C-alpha positions as CSV (number, residue, x, y, z in Angstrom):
1,M,0.0,0.0,0.4
2,A,1.4,3.3,-0.8
3,G,0.4,6.9,0.2
4,M,-0.9,6.0,3.6
5,S,0.1,8.9,6.3
6,G,-1.1,9.5,9.6
7,L,-4.5,10.8,10.1
8,S,-6.9,11.1,13.1
9,A,-10.6,11.3,12.7
10,S,-10.9,14.6,13.9
11,S,-8.5,16.3,11.7
12,K,-9.0,18.5,9.6
13,C,-5.8,19.8,8.1
14,N,-3.5,18.5,5.1
15,F,-0.5,16.3,5.0
16,C,1.7,18.8,4.3
17,A,4.2,21.4,6.0
18,G,6.1,24.1,4.7
19,I,10.2,23.8,4.3
20,S,11.3,27.1,7.1
21,P,12.2,27.0,10.6
22,D,9.0,29.1,11.4
23,A,7.0,26.0,10.3
24,N,8.7,23.2,12.5
25,H,5.6,23.2,14.7
26,I,3.3,22.8,11.6
27,A,5.7,19.9,10.5
28,V,5.7,18.4,14.4
29,K,2.0,18.6,14.3
30,E,2.0,17.0,11.1
31,L,4.4,13.7,12.1
32,Q,1.8,12.8,15.0
33,R,-1.6,12.5,13.3
34,E,-2.5,9.3,12.9
35,F,-4.6,6.9,10.9
36,W,-6.4,3.9,12.2
37,K,-7.2,1.2,10.7
38,E,-10.9,1.7,11.2
39,S,-10.2,4.7,9.1
40,F,-10.2,2.5,6.0
41,E,-14.0,2.1,5.9
42,K,-14.6,5.8,6.2
43,L,-12.5,6.6,3.0
44,E,-14.5,7.8,0.0
45,V,-13.3,6.2,-3.3
46,V,-12.5,9.0,-5.9
47,G,-11.4,6.5,-8.7
48,Q,-8.7,3.9,-9.8
49,F,-5.6,4.8,-11.2
50,N,-3.4,2.8,-13.7
51,L,-5.4,-0.1,-13.0
52,G,-3.6,-0.7,-9.8
53,F,-4.2,1.6,-7.5
54,I,-7.3,2.8,-5.8
55,I,-7.5,6.7,-5.0
56,A,-9.7,7.6,-2.2
57,K,-9.9,10.5,0.5
58,L,-11.3,11.4,3.5
59,D,-11.9,14.9,4.3
60,R,-9.5,17.0,2.1
61,D,-6.9,14.5,2.2
62,L,-6.2,12.0,-0.6
63,F,-4.7,8.6,-0.7
64,I,-3.6,5.7,-2.9
65,V,-4.1,2.0,-1.9
66,D,-2.5,-0.8,-3.9
67,Q,-5.3,-3.1,-4.7
68,H,-3.4,-5.9,-5.4
69,A,-1.3,-6.1,-2.1
70,S,-4.3,-4.8,-0.1
71,D,-6.2,-7.6,-1.2
72,E,-3.7,-10.2,-0.7
73,K,-3.3,-9.0,2.6
74,Y,-7.0,-9.8,3.6
75,N,-6.6,-13.0,1.9
76,F,-3.7,-14.3,3.7
77,E,-5.0,-13.3,7.1
78,R,-8.2,-14.8,6.2
79,L,-6.4,-18.1,5.6
80,Q,-3.7,-17.6,8.6
81,K,-6.9,-17.8,10.6
82,T,-9.5,-20.1,9.3
83,R,-8.1,-22.7,7.0
84,A,-7.5,-25.9,8.0
85,L,-5.4,-28.6,6.2
86,Q,-6.5,-31.8,5.4
87,H,-3.8,-34.2,6.3
88,Q,-2.7,-37.5,3.9
89,R,-2.0,-40.3,6.1
90,L,2.0,-41.5,5.8
91,V,2.9,-45.6,4.9
92,V,5.3,-46.0,7.5
93,P,5.0,-43.4,10.5
94,K,7.9,-41.8,11.7
95,R,8.8,-42.0,15.2
96,L,10.0,-38.6,16.6
97,Q,12.7,-37.4,19.1
98,L,11.4,-35.5,21.6
99,S,11.9,-34.1,25.3
100,A,9.7,-35.0,27.6
101,A,8.5,-31.7,27.6
102,N,7.8,-31.4,24.2
103,E,6.0,-34.8,24.6
104,I,3.7,-33.1,27.2
105,L,3.4,-29.7,25.0
106,L,2.2,-31.7,21.8
107,R,0.0,-33.5,23.8
108,D,-1.8,-30.4,24.9
109,H,-1.5,-28.9,21.0
110,L,-3.2,-31.6,19.4
111,D,-6.0,-28.8,17.9
112,A,-3.3,-26.3,16.6
113,F,-1.3,-29.6,15.0
114,S,-4.2,-31.0,13.6
115,K,-5.2,-27.5,12.2
116,N,-2.0,-27.5,10.4
117,G,-2.4,-31.0,8.9
118,F,-0.1,-33.2,11.3
119,T,-1.6,-35.8,13.1
120,F,-0.1,-38.1,15.3
121,S,-0.1,-42.1,17.4
122,F,1.1,-42.1,21.0
123,D,2.4,-45.3,22.6
124,S,2.7,-45.2,26.3
125,D,4.8,-48.5,26.6
126,A,8.1,-46.9,25.0
127,A,10.7,-44.9,26.3
128,P,10.4,-41.2,27.1
129,G,11.3,-39.1,24.1
130,R,10.3,-42.0,21.7
131,R,6.2,-41.8,22.5
132,V,5.4,-40.0,19.5
133,S,5.2,-41.0,15.9
134,L,4.0,-39.1,13.1
135,T,1.3,-40.6,11.3
136,G,-0.1,-37.4,8.9
137,I,1.3,-34.7,6.9
138,P,-0.5,-31.5,5.3
139,I,-1.6,-32.3,1.6
140,S,-0.1,-29.8,-1.0
141,K,0.7,-30.1,-4.5
142,N,4.0,-28.0,-4.5
143,W,4.9,-28.1,-0.9
144,S,6.4,-31.0,1.2
145,F,6.4,-30.9,5.5
146,G,8.2,-33.1,7.6
147,A,9.2,-33.5,11.5
148,E,11.1,-30.7,11.3
149,D,7.6,-28.9,11.1
150,V,6.5,-30.3,14.0
151,D,10.3,-29.4,15.7
152,E,9.3,-25.6,14.6
153,M,5.7,-25.7,15.6
154,L,6.9,-27.1,19.3
155,F,9.4,-24.4,19.7
156,L,6.6,-21.6,18.7
157,L,4.3,-22.9,21.2
158,S,6.9,-23.0,23.7
159,D,7.4,-19.5,23.0
160,S,3.7,-18.0,22.2
161,S,1.3,-16.2,24.4
162,G,-1.5,-17.7,22.7
163,G,-3.0,-17.2,19.3
164,I,-2.7,-18.5,15.8
165,C,0.5,-21.0,15.8
166,R,1.8,-22.2,12.0
167,P,4.8,-23.2,10.9
168,S,6.9,-21.3,8.3
169,R,6.1,-23.1,5.3
170,V,2.4,-23.3,5.9
171,T,2.8,-19.6,5.9
172,A,4.8,-19.5,2.8
173,M,1.8,-21.4,1.2
174,F,-0.7,-19.5,2.5
175,A,1.4,-16.6,1.3
176,S,1.4,-17.7,-2.7
177,R,-2.2,-19.0,-2.5
178,A,-3.2,-15.8,-1.5
179,C,-0.9,-13.8,-4.1
180,R,-2.7,-15.9,-6.7
181,S,-5.8,-15.5,-5.8
182,S,-6.1,-12.0,-5.6
183,V,-7.1,-9.2,-7.4
184,M,-4.1,-8.5,-10.0
185,I,-2.4,-5.1,-11.4
186,G,-4.4,-4.4,-14.5
187,T,-7.6,-5.4,-13.4
188,P,-10.4,-2.5,-13.8
189,L,-12.5,-2.5,-10.6
190,N,-15.9,-0.6,-10.5
191,K,-16.5,1.6,-7.3
192,Q,-18.1,-1.5,-5.3
193,S,-15.3,-3.7,-5.6
194,M,-12.9,-1.0,-4.7
195,E,-15.3,0.1,-1.4
196,Q,-15.0,-4.1,-0.6
197,I,-11.1,-3.8,-0.3
198,L,-10.7,-0.7,1.6
199,L,-14.0,-2.1,4.0
200,H,-11.4,-5.1,4.4
201,M,-8.6,-3.6,5.5
202,S,-10.1,-1.9,8.2
203,E,-11.3,-5.9,9.6
204,L,-7.6,-6.5,9.4
205,D,-5.9,-7.5,12.4
206,Q,-2.5,-6.7,11.2
207,P,-3.3,-4.1,8.4
208,W,0.1,-2.5,8.3
209,V,2.5,-5.8,7.8
210,I,3.1,-6.7,4.6
211,T,3.2,-9.9,3.6
């Protein structure tokens, strides 16, 4: 997204300040302005530029929004939040080497692993650290997954304060899918489509973070 300077809902001045020692206080005030994610739904669509950017305004200020990057960010967050991956069973289960603490951590977060397409079996008679076997991995045509992704998830979960946990390869796969399914540069959009993209930006958890 381009051209997103700070703006507060109550601000009425422009995003500009003269280059002059006497105007320093105006420049400082300008830098203190804020644009909240909720401000996206208040933007008024003006039109589309170069089949790639949404031109919108809020009060007297003009914004240029990258239509592909914005739609991609929305699709990526949606996949991260909602997509539960299907799994394929391994012909031969892979016994994992885990610490006793990680075995407990894995058992406590089976739902998180299942959402990412991993399934396990447990052997209570085996020695500690050898009780867990990987029995299923996520299905994907272009991505391969294995025990290293389980290790990464365990590391993330041990350092997590909650929320969604995805191994980096699943995140990369979602980013690729989000990119391919989003509105492309060169696509003409009507006003309703542009308004929908801006509204989606106001619904994101992290609209400022690039995928």
